[in-house]
GUMIPA-256141 format. One record per residue (C-alpha): residue number from 0; residue in one letter; x, y, z. Coordinates in steps of 0.25 Angstrom, whole numbers, plus 2048, in hexadecimal, padded with zeros to 3 digits. Last residue first. Layout:
NUM  A  X  Y  Z
...
This chain:
369  D  4B5  9A8  7A7
368  K  4B5  9AD  7B5
367  E  4BF  9A2  7B9
366  R  4C8  9A6  7AE
365  Q  4C8  9B4  7B2
364  A  4CC  9B0  7C0
363  A  4D8  9A8  7BB
362  Y  4DC  9B4  7B2
361  Y  4DD  9BD  7BE
360  N  4E4  9B3  7C7
359  K  4EE  9B1  7BC
358  F  4EF  9C0  7BA
357  F  4F2  9C3  7C9
356  K  4FC  9B8  7CA
355  L  503  9BE  7BE
354  F  503  9CC  7C5
353  D  50B  9C7  7D1
352  I  50D  9D3  7D9
351  K  519  9D3  7E2
350  W  51B  9DC  7EE
349  T  527  9E0  7F6
348  V  527  9E8  803
347  G  532  9EF  80B
346  L  538  9F2  818
345  N  547  9F6  819
344  A  551  9F9  824
343  N  560  9FC  81F
342  L  56B  9FF  828
341  T  578  A03  820
340  R  586  A04  824
339  S  590  A0B  81B
338  S  59F  A0A  81A
337  K  5AB  A11  815
336  R  5A6  A1F  812
335  E  5B3  A26  80F
334  V  5B7  A1D  803
333  N  5A9  A1F  7FC
332  T  5A6  A16  7F0
331  Q  5B1  A0C  7F1
330  L  5B4  A09  800
329  D  5A6  A05  803
328  T  5A3  9FD  810
327  M  595  9F9  812
326  T  58D  9F5  81E
325  A  57E  9F0  81D
324  M  573  9EE  827
323  A  565  9E8  824
322  V  557  9E9  82A
321  Y  54C  9E2  822
320  G  53E  9E3  81D
319  H  535  9DC  814
318  L  526  9DB  810
317  R  522  9D2  804
316  L  515  9D2  7FC
315  G  512  9C9  7F1
314  P  50E  9BE  7FB
313  A  502  9C6  800
312  K  4FA  9BD  808
311  V  506  9B6  80E
310  P  50C  9C3  811
309  T  51B  9C4  80E
308  Y  524  9CA  819
307  E  533  9CB  817
306  F  53D  9CD  822
305  G  54B  9D3  824
304  L  559  9D3  82B
303  G  566  9D9  827
302  Y  574  9D8  823
301  F  57F  9E0  81B
300  Y  58D  9E0  817
299  H  595  9E8  80D
298  S  5A4  9E9  80A
297  G  5AE  9F1  803
296  F  5AE  9F7  7F6
295  C  59F  9FB  7F4
294  P  598  9FA  7E7
293  M  596  9EB  7E6
292  T  58F  9E7  7D9
291  Y  592  9F5  7D5
290  D  5A0  9F1  7D1
289  T  5A8  9FE  7CE
288  F  5B2  9FD  7C3
287  T  5BF  A04  7C1
286  M  5C6  9FE  7CD
285  T  5D2  A05  7D3
284  W  5CC  A0B  7E0
283  P  5C0  A01  7E1
282  D  5C9  9F5  7E2
281  D  5C3  9E9  7DB
280  G  5BF  9E1  7E6
279  M  5BD  9E4  7F5
278  N  5AE  9E1  7F6
277  Y  5A8  9DA  802
276  E  599  9D7  803
275  Y  592  9D1  80F
274  G  583  9CD  811
273  G  577  9CC  819
272  K  569  9C7  819
271  A  55F  9C3  824
270  F  551  9BF  820
269  L  543  9BD  826
268  N  537  9B8  81E
267  V  529  9BA  822
266  E  51C  9B6  81B
265  N  51D  9A7  819
264  C  523  9A5  827
263  L  530  9A8  82E
262  K  538  9A7  821
261  V  547  9A9  825
260  D  550  9AF  81A
259  L  55F  9B0  81B
258  R  567  9B8  812
257  S  576  9B9  80E
256  V  580  9C1  807
255  F  58F  9BF  805
254  L  598  9C8  7FD
253  Y  5A5  9C8  7F5
252  Y  5AF  9D1  7EF
251  K  5BE  9D1  7F2
250  F  5BC  9C1  7F3
249  W  5C4  9BF  7E6
248  E  5CA  9CC  7E0
247  S  5D7  9C6  7D9
246  F  5CE  9BE  7D0
245  D  5C8  9CB  7CB
244  Y  5BB  9D2  7CB
243  T  5B5  9CA  7D6
242  K  5A7  9C7  7DD
241  H  5A4  9BD  7E7
240  I  595  9BB  7EC
239  F  591  9B2  7F7
238  D  582  9B0  7FA
237  V  57C  9AA  807
236  Y  56D  9A6  807
235  W  563  9A2  812
234  G  555  99E  811
233  V  54C  999  81C
232  R  53D  996  81C
231  D  53C  989  814
230  F  54B  987  812
229  S  555  98E  809
228  L  564  98F  809
227  K  56B  998  7FF
226  N  579  999  7F9
225  G  57D  9A4  7EF
224  L  58C  9A3  7EA
223  V  590  9AE  7E0
222  I  59D  9AF  7D9
221  F  59E  9BC  7D1
220  S  5A8  9C0  7C7
219  V  5AB  9CF  7C2
218  W  5B1  9D2  7B5
217  Q  5BA  9DD  7AE
216  N  5B9  9DE  79F
215  Q  5BD  9ED  79F
214  T  5AE  9EF  79B
213  N  5A9  9ED  7A9
212  R  5A4  9E2  7B3
211  R  5A4  9D5  7AA
210  Y  59C  9CB  7B3
209  L  59F  9BD  7B8
208  N  596  9B5  7C0
207  V  597  9A8  7C9
206  S  58A  9A4  7CF
205  Y  585  99C  7DB
204  L  576  99C  7DF
203  T  574  991  7E9
202  H  568  98B  7F0
201  F  568  981  7FC
200  H  55A  97C  802
199  N  556  974  7F7
198  F  563  973  7EE
197  D  561  97E  7E4
196  G  56D  983  7DD
195  K  56E  98F  7D4
194  W  57C  990  7CC
193  L  57F  99D  7C5
192  A  589  9A0  7BA
191  N  589  9AF  7B5
190  F  591  9B6  7AA
189  G  591  9C5  7A8
188  I  593  9D0  79D
187  L  597  9DE  79C
186  G  599  9E0  78D
185  D  597  9EF  78D
184  K  58A  9EF  786
183  W  582  9EE  793
182  D  589  9FB  798
181  A  594  9FB  7A3
180  A  597  9FB  7B1
179  T  58B  9FC  7B9
178  R  57F  9F5  7B3
177  V  588  9EC  7AA
176  Y  58F  9E8  7B6
175  P  584  9DD  7B8
174  S  58B  9D6  7AC
173  N  582  9D3  7A0
172  G  57F  9C5  79C
171  F  583  9B6  79D
170  S  57C  9AC  7A5
169  F  57F  99E  7AB
168  T  575  997  7B4
167  L  576  98A  7BB
166  T  56A  985  7C3
165  N  56B  97A  7CD
164  R  560  973  7D5
163  E  556  971  7CA
162  K  557  962  7CC
161  K  559  960  7BD
160  D  564  96B  7BC
159  T  561  97A  7B9
158  Y  569  981  7AD
157  S  569  990  7AA
156  I  56D  998  79F
155  A  56E  9A8  79F
154  S  56E  9B4  796
153  G  570  9C2  798
152  I  56A  9D0  79D
151  Q  56E  9D4  7AB
150  F  567  9D5  7B9
149  C  571  9D3  7C4
148  Y  575  9E2  7C7
147  F  57E  9E0  7D3
146  N  57D  9EC  7DC
145  G  573  9E8  7E6
144  W  577  9DA  7E7
143  Y  586  9DD  7E8
142  Q  583  9E7  7F3
141  T  57C  9DC  7FB
140  Y  56E  9DD  7FF
139  Y  562  9E2  806
138  Y  554  9DF  802
137  V  554  9D5  7F7
136  D  546  9CF  7F2
135  I  543  9DA  7E8
134  P  551  9D6  7E2
133  P  54D  9C8  7DF
132  A  556  9BF  7E6
131  D  562  9B8  7DE
130  Y  56C  9C2  7E2
129  E  56A  9C0  7F1
128  F  56A  9B1  7EE
127  G  578  9B1  7E7
126  G  57C  9AD  7D9
125  V  57C  9B5  7CD
124  P  574  9B1  7C0
123  M  572  9BF  7BB
122  A  564  9C4  7BE
121  E  55C  9C5  7B1
120  K  55C  9CC  7A3
119  G  55A  9C4  796
118  V  55D  9B6  791
117  R  55A  9A9  799
116  V  55E  99B  797
115  K  558  98E  79D
114  W  55D  980  79F
113  R  558  975  7A8
112  P  54A  971  7A1
111  H  550  976  794
110  F  54E  982  78B
109  Q  549  98B  797
108  Y  54A  998  790
107  Q  549  9A5  798
106  V  547  9B3  794
105  Y  54C  9BF  79C
104  L  548  9CC  7A2
103  F  54C  9CD  7B1
102  D  550  9D9  7B9
101  T  54B  9E4  7B0
100  N  54F  9F2  7B4
99  D  55B  9F3  7AB
98  F  554  9EC  79F
97  L  556  9F7  795
96  S  565  9F9  799
95  V  56F  A00  7A2
94  S  567  A0C  7A8
93  G  559  A06  7A9
92  P  54E  A10  7A9
91  R  547  A15  7B5
90  A  539  A13  7BC
89  I  53B  A05  7C2
88  I  534  9F8  7BF
87  R  53E  9ED  7C1
86  Q  53B  9E3  7B7
85  R  53B  9D4  7B8
84  F  539  9CB  7AC
83  F  539  9BC  7AA
82  F  538  9B3  79E
81  S  535  9A5  799
80  F  538  99C  78E
79  N  535  98D  78F
78  H  52C  98C  783
77  G  523  997  788
76  L  526  9A5  78C
75  D  524  9A2  79B
74  G  523  9AE  7A5
73  G  529  9B9  7AD
72  L  526  9C7  7B1
71  L  52A  9CF  7BD
70  L  528  9DE  7BF
69  N  531  9E4  7CA
68  F  530  9F0  7D4
67  Y  53B  9F0  7DE
66  K  541  9F9  7E9
65  G  537  A04  7EC
64  N  53C  A0D  7F7
63  F  537  A12  804
62  G  540  A1B  80D
61  F  54C  A1B  816
60  Q  55A  A21  817
59  N  562  A24  823
58  I  570  A28  823
57  A  578  A26  82F
56  H  581  A31  835
55  T  590  A2E  834
54  D  58F  A32  826
53  A  596  A3F  827
52  P  5A2  A39  82F
51  V  5A5  A2F  823
50  P  5A8  A21  82A
49  S  59E  A1C  827
48  N  590  A1C  821
47  H  584  A18  828
46  I  577  A15  821
45  N  569  A13  827
44  L  560  A0E  81C
43  Y  551  A0C  81D
42  D  549  A06  812
41  F  53B  A05  80F
40  D  539  9FB  803
39  A  531  9F9  7F7
38  R  530  9EC  7EE
37  A  529  9E9  7E1
36  E  524  9DD  7D9
35  L  51C  9DB  7CD
34  S  518  9CE  7C7
33  F  516  9C6  7BA
32  K  51C  9B8  7BA
31  T  519  9AB  7B3
30  L  513  9B0  7A6
29  K  511  9A5  79D
28  F  513  9A6  78E
27  P  511  999  785
26  A  502  99C  782
25  D  4FA  990  783
24  T  4ED  996  787
23  Q  4EB  99B  796
22  S  4F8  9A2  794
21  Q  4F2  9AB  78A
20  A  4EA  9B1  796
19  T  4F6  9B3  79E
18  L  4FD  9B9  792
17  S  4F2  9C4  791
16  L  4F1  9C7  7A0
15  C  500  9C8  7A0
14  V  500  9D1  794
13  W  4F6  9DA  79B
12  G  4FD  9DA  7A8
11  V  50A  9DE  7A1
10  V  503  9E9  799
9  C  4FD  9EF  7A6
8  F  50A  9ED  7AE
7  L  512  9F5  7A3
6  A  507  A00  7A3
5  V  508  A02  7B2
4  I  517  A03  7B1
3  K  516  A0D  7A5
2  R  50C  A15  7AC
1  Q  516  A15  7B9
0  M  521  A1A  7B0
């Protein structure tokens, strides 16, 4: 596997060098993204389960763990066509389809200054700013975020107004429940409509979504309202998500999640994040379907404080740390163990290598020599 990865990078590097050289002529192809990113963390977990007497003593878990290792490629194919690709490099095959470990692999066509279409695999257009953030930048999170597999194959069309303040996206593709409830060929599909608003300091990510959840033609609907305020050194978002299996179950599943960022200087960012999830929908004692986007039947709330440090002289490097508390009630998977409380302390490092910048500098130096 290691030899295959090294060989892959060698081939990609050679291709990029060749294409960069061709772009000095009038070749339509233009590479705009070629980078590698990775993240590794040290986690400490103190878990206390109750009220089972055998679990009255806290469980301590700690150690180093690699979280992400991604290859990113993107570029212009010419004549308003472009592409983007992000692959999670992990040493195991996919279990659902060929592209299991591929987050993005799509082609885009900008057929009008305000209209574009995409075909391929990408994150479904669902609202909310926790959802919208790249996974490598999310540290602790809601159960919904951790279990909702958003990367699906499909197609989308987007419209942006003249002032570029509003973007509407409509998509049709596989349902996220393909990953847990059925096979890709069982007809599990989904519909998404997203409004992205940009009004200077106020931003929105609102969506309505409808997904077929199993082969018995049962559906799940989502309403997501993401709101964000952003200033020079302060950013704050609040997301609200409501999910229902039936009109009779309104407000039996919902969640709030919020994060506040305060940038002390160019190098240091402090953040606070918290959330609350409530799930009393689709009675687990009679249901024939388990919704893994929220595995617990009960409630989950969490809160924490953290920091990010990015050296000015090494912008591709980021150090982070946080301390967070979480409490979950779970009446579905274990009737006796009704609640658990977890303290999580974390230190980690993220690094990003911009190969495209290296190749550009290399060719610029070569041209100066010539």
